[in-house]
C-alpha positions as CSV (number, residue, x, y, z in Angstrom):
1,V,0.0,0.0,0.0
2,G,1.5,3.3,-1.1
3,C,-0.4,5.7,1.1
4,S,1.1,6.8,4.5
5,Y,-2.4,7.0,6.0
6,A,-3.1,3.5,5.0
7,L,0.1,2.0,6.4
8,G,-1.1,1.9,10.0
9,K,-4.9,2.1,9.4
10,N,-7.7,-0.1,8.2
11,I,-8.5,0.6,4.6
12,E,-11.4,-0.8,2.7
13,S,-11.4,-3.7,0.3
14,S,-12.8,-2.9,-3.1
15,G,-13.3,-4.6,-6.5
16,I,-12.6,-1.3,-8.2
17,N,-11.2,-2.0,-11.6
18,A,-11.8,0.3,-14.6
19,E,-11.5,-2.5,-17.1
20,Y,-13.7,-5.2,-15.6
21,G,-15.9,-3.7,-12.9
22,D,-18.0,-6.3,-11.1
23,N,-17.5,-9.3,-13.3
24,P,-16.5,-12.4,-11.3
25,G,-13.2,-14.1,-12.0
26,E,-11.8,-11.1,-13.8
27,S,-9.6,-9.3,-11.2
28,M,-8.3,-9.7,-7.7
29,V,-9.5,-7.3,-4.9
30,K,-7.9,-3.9,-4.6
31,L,-7.6,-1.7,-1.5
32,Y,-9.2,1.7,-1.3
33,C,-7.7,4.5,0.9
34,P,-10.4,7.0,1.9
35,K,-7.8,9.6,2.9
36,C,-6.1,10.0,-0.4
37,Q,-9.1,8.5,-2.4
38,D,-6.9,6.2,-4.4
39,V,-6.9,2.5,-5.1
40,Y,-3.9,0.2,-4.5
41,I,-2.9,-3.3,-5.5
42,P,-2.2,-5.1,-2.2
43,K,1.4,-6.3,-1.7
44,S,0.4,-9.2,0.6
45,S,-0.3,-12.5,-1.2
46,R,-3.3,-13.2,1.0
47,Y,-5.3,-10.8,-1.1
48,H,-4.3,-12.4,-4.5
49,H,-6.9,-15.1,-4.3
50,I,-9.9,-12.9,-3.3
51,D,-12.1,-12.0,-6.3
52,G,-12.7,-8.3,-6.7
53,A,-16.3,-8.9,-7.6
54,Y,-16.9,-10.2,-4.1
55,F,-16.8,-6.7,-2.8
56,G,-17.8,-4.9,-5.9
57,T,-16.8,-1.5,-7.2
58,S,-19.2,0.5,-5.0
59,F,-18.5,-1.1,-1.5
60,P,-16.2,1.5,0.0
61,H,-18.3,4.4,-1.3
62,M,-21.6,2.8,0.0
63,L,-19.9,2.1,3.4
64,F,-19.0,5.8,3.8
65,M,-22.5,6.9,2.7
66,V,-24.1,4.7,5.4
67,H,-21.4,5.4,8.0
68,P,-20.0,8.9,7.4
69,E,-18.3,8.8,10.8
70,Y,-15.8,6.3,9.4
71,R,-14.6,8.7,6.8
72,P,-11.2,10.2,7.8
73,K,-11.1,13.9,8.5
74,P,-9.4,16.0,5.8
75,S,-5.9,16.9,6.8
76,P,-5.3,20.6,7.4
77,S,-2.1,20.5,5.4
78,S,-1.0,18.4,2.6
79,F,2.5,17.7,1.2
80,V,3.7,20.3,-1.2
81,P,6.7,19.2,-3.4
82,R,9.5,21.7,-3.3
83,L,13.0,22.0,-4.8
84,Y,15.4,24.3,-2.9
85,G,12.4,25.7,-1.1
86,F,10.4,26.6,-4.2
87,K,7.1,25.0,-4.9
88,I,7.0,22.8,-8.0
89,H,4.2,23.8,-10.3
90,A,2.0,20.9,-11.6
91,L,2.7,21.9,-15.2
92,A,6.4,21.2,-14.6
93,Y,5.7,17.5,-14.4
94,Q,3.7,17.5,-17.6
95,L,6.5,19.4,-19.4
96,Q,9.1,16.8,-18.2
97,V,6.9,13.9,-19.5
98,E,6.5,15.6,-22.8
99,A,10.3,16.3,-23.1
100,S,11.0,12.7,-22.2
101,V,8.7,11.4,-24.9
102,H,10.2,13.7,-27.4
103,W,13.7,12.7,-26.4
104,K,12.8,9.0,-26.7
105,E,11.2,9.5,-30.1
106,S,14.2,11.4,-31.5
107,R,16.5,8.7,-30.1
108,S,14.6,5.8,-31.7
109,K,14.7,7.5,-35.1
110,R,18.5,7.6,-34.9
111,I,18.7,3.9,-34.3
């Protein structure tokens, strides 16, 4: 699990999978972190044999609608990436990806 909130907490099982949805036998269960609202592939092998359709794609969301008290409180501050004290603009990452793709394309044309 990649989320620091989820490392020491209970996170919800989910069958969330954009490709397959609720179809049995298509995908293993995923873990949903309510704090960062992201889905993770579990590292532990004990989850690898649990079918994602068992929980379904809507389980964590329905749980928090029925029991809103279980939803974690929003953090007052979130991590802000910085280089030498300066905030990194979100566009900087996109520009780096585009530059990398352009560099790889130009390099493959030379070969």
